C-alpha positions as CSV (number, residue, x, y, z in Angstrom):
1,M,0.0,-0.2,0.0
2,T,1.4,3.2,-1.0
3,R,1.3,5.9,1.8
4,S,2.0,9.2,2.9
5,K,2.3,11.5,5.7
6,I,2.6,14.8,6.7
7,L,6.0,16.1,7.2
8,C,7.5,17.5,10.5
9,T,10.4,19.1,9.1
10,I,9.7,22.9,9.9
11,G,9.5,25.3,7.0
12,L,8.6,22.6,4.7
13,L,5.0,21.5,5.5
14,A,2.6,23.5,7.7
15,I,-0.4,21.2,7.8
16,V,-1.7,20.4,11.5
17,M,-2.8,17.4,12.1
18,L,-3.3,15.3,15.4
19,E,-0.1,13.5,14.9
20,A,2.5,16.3,15.5
21,C,6.2,15.4,15.8
22,G,6.0,13.9,19.3
23,D,5.6,10.7,20.9
24,T,1.9,10.5,20.4
25,A,-0.8,12.4,18.2
26,Q,-1.8,15.6,19.5
27,P,-5.5,17.1,18.8
28,S,-5.3,20.4,17.3
29,A,-8.0,22.7,15.9
30,P,-8.5,22.9,12.0
31,V,-5.8,24.8,10.3
32,A,-5.7,25.8,6.6
33,A,-3.4,23.9,4.6
34,T,-0.2,25.9,3.8
35,V,1.6,25.9,0.2
36,V,4.4,23.2,-0.4
37,H,6.9,24.9,-2.5
38,Q,8.3,22.4,-5.1
39,T,9.5,22.7,-8.8
40,L,8.2,20.9,-12.0
41,P,9.9,17.5,-12.8
42,G,12.9,18.7,-15.2
43,S,12.9,21.8,-13.6
44,E,14.1,22.7,-10.2
45,C,12.8,19.8,-8.9
46,K,15.3,17.1,-7.4
47,P,15.8,14.1,-9.8
48,A,15.6,10.4,-9.2
49,P,19.1,8.7,-8.7
50,P,20.4,7.3,-11.6
51,D,19.5,3.7,-12.7
52,N,22.5,2.6,-12.7
53,R,23.1,3.0,-9.2
54,L,20.2,0.9,-7.8
55,P,21.3,-2.3,-6.3
56,F,18.7,-4.4,-8.5
57,P,17.7,-4.5,-12.5
58,V,15.2,-2.5,-13.3
59,A,12.8,-2.0,-16.7
60,P,14.2,-0.4,-19.5
61,L,13.3,3.3,-20.0
62,S,11.3,2.2,-23.2
63,K,8.6,1.0,-21.2
64,R,8.2,3.5,-18.8
65,V,4.8,5.9,-18.9
66,D,5.8,7.9,-16.6
67,L,8.5,9.9,-17.8
68,G,6.5,13.0,-19.5
69,T,6.0,16.2,-17.7
70,P,2.2,16.2,-16.4
71,A,-0.2,19.5,-17.1
72,F,-3.0,19.8,-14.6
73,S,-5.7,22.0,-15.5
74,N,-8.5,20.4,-13.2
75,P,-6.5,18.1,-10.8
76,T,-9.1,17.4,-7.9
77,R,-11.4,16.1,-10.7
78,V,-10.4,12.6,-10.6
79,T,-12.3,10.4,-13.1
80,N,-9.8,7.7,-13.5
81,P,-11.9,4.6,-12.4
82,L,-8.7,2.6,-11.5
83,F,-7.9,5.2,-9.0
84,P,-11.0,7.1,-7.8
85,I,-9.8,8.6,-5.1
86,S,-11.9,11.8,-5.2
87,G,-15.0,9.6,-5.1
88,L,-14.0,7.2,-1.9
89,S,-15.0,8.2,1.0
90,Q,-13.6,5.5,3.2
91,V,-12.1,2.3,2.1
92,V,-11.1,-0.6,5.1
93,F,-8.6,-3.2,4.1
94,V,-8.1,-6.3,6.1
95,G,-5.6,-9.5,6.0
96,T,-2.4,-10.8,7.9
97,V,1.2,-9.2,8.1
98,G,3.2,-11.7,9.1
99,G,0.5,-14.1,9.9
100,V,-0.5,-11.3,12.5
101,P,-4.1,-9.5,12.0
102,F,-3.8,-6.4,9.8
103,R,-6.4,-3.8,9.3
104,A,-6.4,-0.6,7.6
105,E,-8.6,2.5,6.9
106,T,-8.1,4.9,4.1
107,T,-10.0,8.2,4.5
108,L,-10.7,11.2,2.0
109,L,-10.1,14.3,4.0
110,P,-12.2,17.6,3.2
111,G,-10.7,20.3,1.0
112,T,-7.6,21.0,-0.9
113,Q,-3.5,20.7,-0.7
114,P,-2.0,23.4,-2.7
115,V,1.3,22.5,-4.0
116,D,3.6,25.5,-5.4
117,F,5.3,24.3,-8.3
118,G,7.4,27.7,-8.2
119,N,5.7,29.5,-11.0
120,R,2.0,27.9,-10.4
121,T,0.1,26.0,-8.0
122,V,-1.5,22.6,-8.1
123,Q,-4.7,21.8,-5.8
124,T,-4.3,18.1,-4.5
125,L,-6.1,15.8,-2.7
126,T,-5.7,14.3,0.8
127,S,-6.2,11.0,1.6
128,Q,-5.6,9.8,5.5
129,Y,-4.2,6.1,5.9
130,V,-4.4,4.3,9.3
131,A,-3.0,0.8,9.8
132,Y,-3.4,-1.7,12.8
133,L,-1.7,-4.8,13.7
134,D,-3.3,-7.3,16.2
135,R,-5.3,-4.4,17.8
136,R,-2.7,-1.8,17.9
137,L,-1.6,1.5,15.9
138,D,1.0,0.2,13.3
139,E,1.0,3.5,11.0
140,T,-0.6,6.8,10.0
141,A,-0.2,8.6,6.7
142,L,-1.3,11.4,4.7
143,D,-1.3,11.0,0.8
144,W,-1.1,14.0,-1.6
145,Y,-2.8,12.9,-5.3
146,A,-4.0,14.9,-8.3
147,Q,-5.1,13.9,-12.0
148,D,-3.5,15.3,-14.8
149,D,-5.0,16.6,-18.2
150,G,-4.5,13.1,-19.9
151,G,-6.3,11.0,-17.3
152,A,-3.2,9.9,-15.2
153,V,-3.1,10.1,-11.5
154,W,0.0,11.5,-9.7
155,Y,1.6,10.8,-6.5
156,F,2.7,14.0,-4.6
157,G,4.4,12.7,-1.9
158,E,3.9,11.0,1.9
159,D,4.3,11.8,5.5
160,V,4.8,8.7,7.9
161,S,4.3,7.9,11.4
162,N,5.6,4.5,12.4
163,Y,4.1,3.6,15.6
164,E,5.0,1.1,18.9
165,D,2.7,1.0,21.9
166,G,1.0,4.3,20.6
167,K,4.4,6.1,20.8
168,I,5.7,7.7,17.3
169,V,9.0,5.6,16.7
170,D,10.2,6.8,13.2
171,K,9.2,8.8,10.5
172,H,10.7,6.3,7.7
173,G,9.3,6.5,4.0
174,T,8.4,10.0,4.4
175,W,9.1,11.8,0.8
176,L,8.0,15.3,-0.7
177,A,7.9,15.3,-4.8
178,C,10.7,18.0,-6.0
179,Q,11.6,18.5,-2.6
180,D,13.1,15.3,-2.1
181,G,12.9,13.9,-5.6
182,P,10.6,13.4,-8.9
183,L,6.9,13.4,-9.1
184,A,5.1,10.0,-9.2
185,M,2.8,8.2,-11.0
186,I,0.4,6.2,-9.2
187,M,-2.1,5.2,-11.9
188,P,-1.8,5.8,-15.6
189,A,-4.7,6.7,-17.8
190,L,-5.3,3.6,-19.7
191,P,-2.8,0.5,-18.3
192,Q,-1.7,-1.5,-20.8
193,V,0.4,-4.7,-20.6
194,G,3.9,-4.0,-20.5
195,N,3.3,-0.6,-19.1
196,V,5.8,0.2,-16.4
197,Y,6.0,3.4,-13.9
198,R,7.4,4.3,-10.6
199,V,5.1,4.8,-7.7
200,E,8.1,6.0,-5.5
201,N,11.3,6.9,-7.2
202,I,13.5,8.3,-4.3
203,F,16.0,5.4,-3.6
204,P,17.3,4.5,-1.1
205,V,14.1,6.4,1.0
206,V,11.3,5.1,-0.9
207,F,11.1,3.2,-4.1
208,E,8.3,0.9,-6.1
209,E,8.3,0.1,-9.9
210,I,5.3,-1.4,-11.3
211,E,4.7,-3.3,-14.4
212,V,1.6,-4.2,-15.7
213,I,1.2,-7.6,-16.5
214,Q,-2.6,-8.6,-16.8
215,V,-5.6,-6.7,-17.9
216,N,-9.3,-7.1,-18.3
217,Q,-9.8,-9.1,-15.6
218,T,-12.6,-10.3,-13.4
219,V,-12.1,-10.5,-9.4
220,A,-14.1,-11.3,-6.5
221,G,-15.5,-7.8,-5.1
222,P,-17.1,-7.3,-1.8
223,L,-20.4,-7.6,-3.1
224,G,-19.7,-9.9,-6.3
225,P,-17.8,-9.8,-9.1
226,V,-15.8,-6.6,-10.6
227,T,-14.8,-6.4,-14.2
228,G,-12.3,-4.5,-15.6
229,A,-9.4,-5.2,-13.1
230,F,-5.6,-5.7,-13.6
231,T,-3.0,-7.2,-12.3
232,V,1.1,-5.8,-11.6
233,Q,4.0,-7.0,-10.1
234,Q,5.5,-4.4,-7.7
235,L,9.5,-4.2,-7.3
236,H,9.9,-2.9,-3.9
237,L,12.6,-1.1,-2.2
238,D,14.5,-4.0,-1.1
239,G,14.5,-5.9,-4.8
240,S,11.5,-7.9,-3.6
241,Y,8.2,-8.7,-5.8
242,A,5.0,-8.8,-5.1
243,P,1.8,-9.0,-6.8
244,K,-0.9,-6.1,-7.0
245,V,-4.4,-5.8,-8.4
246,F,-6.5,-2.5,-9.1
247,A,-9.8,-2.7,-9.9
248,P,-12.5,0.3,-11.1
249,G,-14.4,2.0,-8.4
250,Y,-11.8,1.0,-5.9
251,G,-8.3,1.4,-7.1
252,E,-5.8,-0.7,-4.9
253,F,-7.9,-3.5,-4.5
254,S,-5.3,-6.4,-3.0
255,T,-1.4,-6.7,-2.8
256,G,1.0,-9.8,-1.3
257,S,0.4,-13.1,-1.0
258,G,0.8,-16.1,1.5
259,T,0.8,-14.6,5.4
260,D,1.4,-11.2,3.7
261,V,-2.1,-10.1,2.2
262,E,-4.1,-6.7,2.3
263,A,-7.1,-7.0,0.7
264,L,-10.0,-4.6,0.4
265,A,-13.2,-5.4,2.3
266,L,-15.4,-2.6,1.5
267,A,-15.2,0.8,-0.2
268,I,-17.8,3.7,0.5
269,P,-19.9,4.7,-1.5
270,T,-18.9,1.9,-4.1
271,D,-20.5,-0.3,-1.7
272,A,-22.9,1.6,-0.1
273,S,-26.8,0.7,0.5
274,S,-30.0,3.1,0.1
275,L,-31.4,1.0,2.9
276,P,-31.7,1.5,6.9
277,A,-29.4,-0.8,8.6
278,P,-30.6,-4.1,8.9
279,A,-32.4,-4.6,12.6
280,E,-29.7,-7.7,12.9
281,L,-26.8,-5.3,12.9
282,R,-28.0,-3.0,14.9
283,A,-28.7,-5.7,17.6
284,L,-25.0,-7.1,17.0
285,L,-23.6,-3.7,18.0
286,G,-25.9,-3.0,20.7
287,G,-25.8,-6.6,22.0
288,S,-21.7,-6.1,21.9
289,R,-21.8,-2.8,24.3
290,R,-24.2,-4.9,26.4
291,V,-22.0,-7.9,27.0
292,F,-19.0,-5.4,27.5
293,H,-20.3,-3.9,30.5
294,A,-22.3,-7.2,31.9
295,A,-19.1,-9.1,31.6
296,G,-17.5,-6.2,33.4
297,A,-20.0,-6.6,36.1
298,G,-19.9,-10.1,36.5
299,N,-23.6,-10.3,35.2
300,W,-22.7,-13.6,33.4
301,S,-26.5,-14.6,33.1
302,R,-27.3,-11.2,31.2
303,A,-24.0,-11.5,29.1
304,S,-25.0,-15.2,28.1
305,R,-28.5,-14.3,27.4
306,T,-27.2,-11.5,25.2
307,V,-24.7,-13.6,23.4
308,G,-27.5,-15.9,22.7
309,E,-29.6,-13.4,21.0
310,M,-26.6,-11.9,19.3
311,N,-25.8,-15.7,17.7
312,A,-29.6,-15.5,16.4
313,A,-29.4,-12.1,14.8
314,W,-26.2,-13.0,12.8
315,A,-27.8,-16.2,11.7
316,R,-30.7,-14.2,10.5
317,H,-28.4,-11.5,8.9
318,Q,-26.1,-14.4,6.9
319,A,-28.9,-14.7,4.5
320,A,-28.2,-10.7,3.9
321,D,-25.5,-9.9,0.9
322,L,-22.2,-9.4,3.2
323,P,-19.2,-8.3,2.2
324,R,-17.1,-11.5,1.7
325,L,-14.1,-10.7,3.9
326,L,-16.2,-9.0,6.9
327,K,-18.4,-12.1,6.9
328,P,-15.8,-14.7,8.3
329,L,-14.2,-11.9,10.8
330,M,-17.8,-11.3,12.4
331,A,-18.3,-15.2,12.5
332,D,-14.9,-15.6,14.1
333,A,-15.4,-12.8,16.9
334,L,-18.7,-14.4,17.7
335,D,-17.3,-17.9,18.3
336,Q,-14.7,-16.1,20.4
337,L,-17.1,-14.0,22.2
338,S,-19.6,-17.3,22.8
339,R,-16.4,-19.4,24.4
340,A,-15.2,-16.4,26.7
341,V,-18.6,-15.8,28.2
342,A,-19.3,-19.6,28.5
343,A,-16.0,-19.8,30.5
344,R,-16.8,-16.7,32.2
345,D,-13.5,-14.6,31.3
346,R,-13.9,-11.1,32.0
347,G,-11.3,-9.6,30.2
348,E,-11.7,-12.4,27.0
349,S,-15.1,-11.7,27.2
350,R,-14.8,-7.9,27.0
351,Q,-12.2,-7.9,24.4
352,F,-14.4,-10.4,21.7
353,A,-17.0,-8.3,22.3
354,L,-15.0,-5.2,21.2
355,D,-14.0,-7.0,18.2
356,V,-17.8,-7.8,17.3
357,S,-18.2,-4.0,17.6
358,K,-15.1,-3.4,15.4
359,T,-16.3,-5.5,12.2
360,G,-20.1,-4.5,13.0
361,L,-19.0,-0.8,12.2
362,D,-17.5,-2.1,9.2
363,L,-20.3,-3.5,8.1
364,L,-22.5,-0.4,9.3
365,L,-20.5,1.5,6.8
366,R,-23.0,0.0,4.1
367,Y,-25.7,2.3,5.5
368,R,-24.5,5.1,7.6
369,S,-22.4,8.1,6.7
370,R,-18.7,7.7,7.5
371,I,-19.0,10.5,10.0
372,E,-21.7,8.7,12.1
373,V,-19.6,5.4,11.9
374,D,-16.4,7.5,12.9
375,F,-18.0,8.7,15.8
376,A,-19.0,5.4,16.7
377,R,-15.4,4.0,16.2
378,L,-14.5,7.0,18.9
379,D,-17.0,5.1,21.5
380,L,-15.4,1.7,20.6
381,W,-12.0,2.5,21.4
382,V,-12.8,4.2,24.2
383,R,-14.1,1.1,25.6
384,Q,-10.9,-0.1,24.2
385,L,-8.7,2.2,26.3
386,V,-10.9,1.3,29.4
387,L,-10.2,-2.5,29.0
388,D,-6.4,-2.0,28.6
389,T,-6.1,0.5,31.5
390,E,-8.0,-1.8,33.8
391,S,-5.7,-4.5,32.7
392,E,-2.6,-2.5,33.3
393,D,-1.5,-2.6,29.2
394,T,0.1,0.6,29.2
395,G,1.2,0.1,25.7
396,G,-2.5,-0.8,24.6
397,A,-3.9,2.1,26.1
398,A,-1.4,4.6,24.9
399,S,-1.9,3.0,21.4
400,D,-5.6,3.2,21.9
401,L,-5.2,7.0,22.9
402,A,-3.3,7.6,19.3
403,I,-6.0,5.8,17.5
404,L,-8.8,8.2,19.3
405,K,-6.8,11.2,18.3
406,T,-6.3,9.9,14.8
407,I,-10.1,9.5,14.4
408,L,-10.5,12.6,15.9
409,F,-8.4,14.2,13.3
410,R,-10.6,13.1,10.5
411,L,-13.8,14.6,11.7
412,A,-12.1,18.1,13.0
413,N,-13.3,19.5,9.6
414,T,-16.5,17.8,8.7
415,G,-20.2,18.0,9.6
416,D,-22.9,20.5,11.0
417,T,-22.7,22.1,14.0
418,R,-23.4,19.1,16.1
419,D,-20.8,17.2,15.1
420,R,-18.1,20.1,15.5
421,N,-19.5,20.6,18.9
422,D,-19.3,16.8,19.4
423,V,-15.7,17.3,18.3
424,R,-14.7,19.7,20.5
425,S,-16.6,17.8,23.4
426,V,-14.5,14.8,22.3
427,R,-11.4,17.0,22.3
428,H,-11.8,18.2,25.8
429,H,-12.3,15.0,27.5
430,L,-9.0,13.4,25.6
431,E,-7.1,16.2,26.9
432,A,-8.0,15.2,30.6
433,I,-7.2,11.5,29.4
434,Q,-3.7,12.9,28.4
435,T,-3.1,14.4,31.4
436,A,-4.1,11.6,33.5
437,V,-1.4,9.5,31.2
438,D,1.0,11.9,31.7
439,H,0.6,11.8,35.4
440,R,0.7,7.8,35.7
441,S,-2.5,7.9,37.0
442,A,-4.5,4.6,36.2
443,G,-7.6,5.6,38.3
444,A,-7.8,9.3,36.5
445,V,-7.5,7.5,33.0
446,Q,-10.2,5.5,33.7
447,R,-12.4,8.1,34.9
448,A,-11.8,10.7,32.1
449,A,-12.2,7.7,29.9
450,R,-15.8,6.7,31.3
451,R,-17.0,10.3,31.2
452,L,-15.8,10.3,27.2
453,Q,-17.6,6.8,27.0
454,S,-20.9,8.5,28.2
455,A,-20.5,11.3,26.1
456,L,-20.2,9.5,23.0
457,S,-22.6,6.6,24.2
458,D,-25.3,9.5,24.3
459,R,-25.0,10.1,20.5
460,V,-24.9,6.4,19.0
461,R,-28.0,6.0,21.2
462,S,-29.5,9.2,19.5
463,Q,-28.6,8.0,16.0
464,E,-30.3,4.6,16.9
465,Q,-33.4,5.7,17.9
466,N,-33.3,7.9,14.9
467,E,-33.8,4.7,12.6
468,H,-36.5,3.2,14.4
């Protein structure tokens, strides 16, 4: 997955997001994007290293389709169906990395990012990337894209934050077009077999060369067959190769093989439904919250009864048209929850209840706005924070707090008056949690987290009542 993050170098980029150049993401008020000073390829733009200095063989220049100087008259109107970034509100990926469960969200952020190429400015679109490994925050990014007049989509850079236990450990992979090397093509206008282009071309910081090996394919999409897909072979920075598939209406569709696979599970609005959220799905989400609280209180009769209702709701819901990669995740989470409740395991019961909520909210994306689902995800992750704090998992709690701030960031510039008020409320509660964490007061963390949980639950309940 190509990713991009905000550069924290002073004077290079002054976009403000919740992740500052510190240990954890910090909430901030919306700030207007500033101009990134760059130059056009072939002008003052820093060139890529010569190919003869690369430590591995690459395709001949005669196969490259990314060597021209693009013109950008209407850059944020992305019409290329194979990379429809301007039309995708949110995309969910699932899979495994090294055999560890992987999940990612990409979200189109509002507004545009102006990029100054010396004598002219190009507006770009910003996409946020958030990756999780085994329930922990692994990486965040901002990516900048624009489409040229010929229909090709170009990649302007990435600002990468890599995490361990909720703290930014490095910014490896960060680059900015022209500042660090050439602008990169992310998608040709009409890919053909044999076409070669470089998605990243600043060795040894980043490098990815793609060759199209098959077109006009039909692939299994989230809800049925998708035609017009194509497969490429990626040459990575370390000289290894991996397959990747792109599909119309989705863009990046799957990458990798074996124990390292990242596959698209759902894209909105491509897979959206005009119907209201099914009663069975609402029962699963409501039930998972009740089990979380019942198990925490040791009320096993209520927890067991609720799990039975959830399994019955899931049995009915499976008759619906469900995203094929999310269906087994829900089935597995419910099975694990049922076992944990039967064993009266307080910690495991609460954790698997949260796992049910996580997949349930992904399923809910088909029926509700991304804004509402993201607010519900805040409610989910604050419950995870309560659980990790109670179990004295400091790394997990720090990761949960960083995730909450990351989700809040993408909500900061969207929505109506109520959304803005709720964002301010969440930010206030997160500041209280951060203060408690800084003072290493587990009790204060729990109290502040529960206050935030209560505030978010009010919104979740209100939305559910509006659907009835």
